[in-house]
N, C-alpha and C positions, 0 to 999 in steps of 0.2 A: 299781092304777098299775105300769105295765108297768118291769120290772127295770131297763130300756136309761135311762130317763126317772126313775126312781132313784136310777139311778147317775149320771143327769148333772146331777140336784140338788144330791145328794151331793158330788160335783165342785166344785159354785159354791160349796158351804155349807165346806167344807174352804177353799178362796180364801179367801174372806170370813174363818173364824176366822186362819187361817195371816198374813195381809196385819194382823188387830188385834193378833194377836199378838206380831209380828213390828212393828209402828209403837208400838204402848202396851204394852211389859214391865214397865216399872216401877209404871205407874199397877194394873195386873194383881197386881203383888206385894205393893202396899202395902194393895189391898184382901185379900187371903187373908192377909195378914200375914207376908208372907216377902220382906222387904225383903233383898235382896242377891242374890236368884233369877233375876235377871230374864236370866242368861244361860240359864238354862233354861229358859224360858217363851218365848226365841228360838226355843232347839231345837225345841222343839214346834210352833212356828209352822212353821219350816223343813220339819220331819215334816209337816205340813198341809196345805201349799202342795206339794210332791213329793205326797199322796195325789190334791190336785185333781188337779194335772198330769195324774196318772196314769188317773184316772176320767174325764176328759173328753178324752183325747189318745188313749188304748190302746184298742187293740182287745177284747183281754180283761179284763175288770174285776174279775173275781173278786179276786185275789190284792190289788188295791187297795183293795176293800171290808174284806177281812178284817184290809188292814192299820190301816183307820179304826178296825175294833173293839179291836185290839192298843193302839194309841194313845187309844183312848178306858178302857181299862184303865188307861195309863199317869194320864190326866187324873183320874181316879177317886183312883189311888193319891196324887196330892200331892195333892189335895182332902182325902183324907182325912189326911193329915197337919196340913195346915193349919189343921183344928181345932182341934188341940191346941196353936198359937200362942196366946200372950196379947193381940198386937196386931191382930189379924183384924176386921174388920167383918161380925160375924155373919150378918145381912142378907144381905147381898149375895153372902158365904159359901153361904147357903143356895138364893140365887135363881140362883147360878153350878151350884152344884152339882145344883141340881133340872133345869135344862138339859142341862148335861154325861149325864145319866141320861136326860131324853129322847131325845136324839144317838141315845145309844148304845142304847138299846133299836130305832130307826129302823133302825142299823146294822145291828145283830144281824137285825133282818128281813131288811134287803138284803143280807145275808151268808149269811143261809139261802135266801133265794130265789136264788140265784147260787150254791149249791151250796159244799160243802168245798174248799178250796186243794187241788191235786194231791197231798194227801196221801190218798186214799182207796185202799184196795187193791182192785184189781181191775177199775179205772178204765177203760175204753176212750174214747178219744177219735179222732177222724178226723185221720188224717195229708195231708200237703201241703194244708193250707189249706182243705181240703175238707169243709163243712158238711153231714153226712148230711141232718139236720133241716132245709134249708134250701130245699127244692123245688130243688136244683140237680140234673142228672143225677149221678149216685153213681155210674152206669155208664162215664164220661168214658174212665176211665183202662185201659178194655178195650182188647186189641188195640195199643195203644201201647207195649209194651215193656216198661212199668211193672212188671208183675207180674216181671220178672226181676231188677230194679232193687231192690226191694222183698227180696229176699235168696230168693224160690223157688230150689230148687236147679238152677243150668244143666243141661239134658238136650242130649247131643250128638244130631242126627239129631231134634230134637223136631217137625219138620213129619210126620216119618213117624211119629209117638208116636199110637195109637188117640185118637179125641174123648172116652171115658173119662177117661182120662191127663192132656188138655188139661182138663178139664172139673175135675178134683179140684185139678189146680194154680190153677185160676182161683179155685177155692173158696179153698183156703187163702192164696192173696195177700190174696182180700179181708175175710177172717179177719185176716190180720196188719193189714190197713189201718182195720179197726173198722168194712168197710161191712155194713151188714145183709144176710142170708144170703140166697137167693133161690131158687126152684125153676127147673124146667129150662123155664119159658115165660120166664123175666127177672121175676117177679114174686117184689118183696119179701114175707116171710113170718117 
């Protein structure tokens, strides 16, 4: 399953879970034996709704998938605590826990497919909304003056600079933008 489709499906699942937690918090608490904790379940429902909306509407879904994983950890912690409560319905607790573990595994799979959130050191991401892997021309910024805008040191009399200096400046700007390196003919390598 493509990661975009999986993210989309998880977004709809989050919306469904969130609506359920917001609509029936007292019943969920009764099944878990955690009466009086409906505010906590409503909070979990709001978290699910936020994740669902983020997964469905945001172009960058990696952080939202990892937010679901973190939410699953909270859900599992609540379920673990509920097993110690005397008024809990053990059959429903086991069924709910099994379903949350299953959803957690799917969320972890999706999160790993999307990669770690922006915590990776040395990760280079394309700037200015250019997706290098999309097939769009990665060179479209060249000659537009953008090289100067991204921090290339200004050189006075740049038009009179030798071609070697201009090429070096272009390579430095491309490296800063995270674009693939190119040889003299402009072929990526």
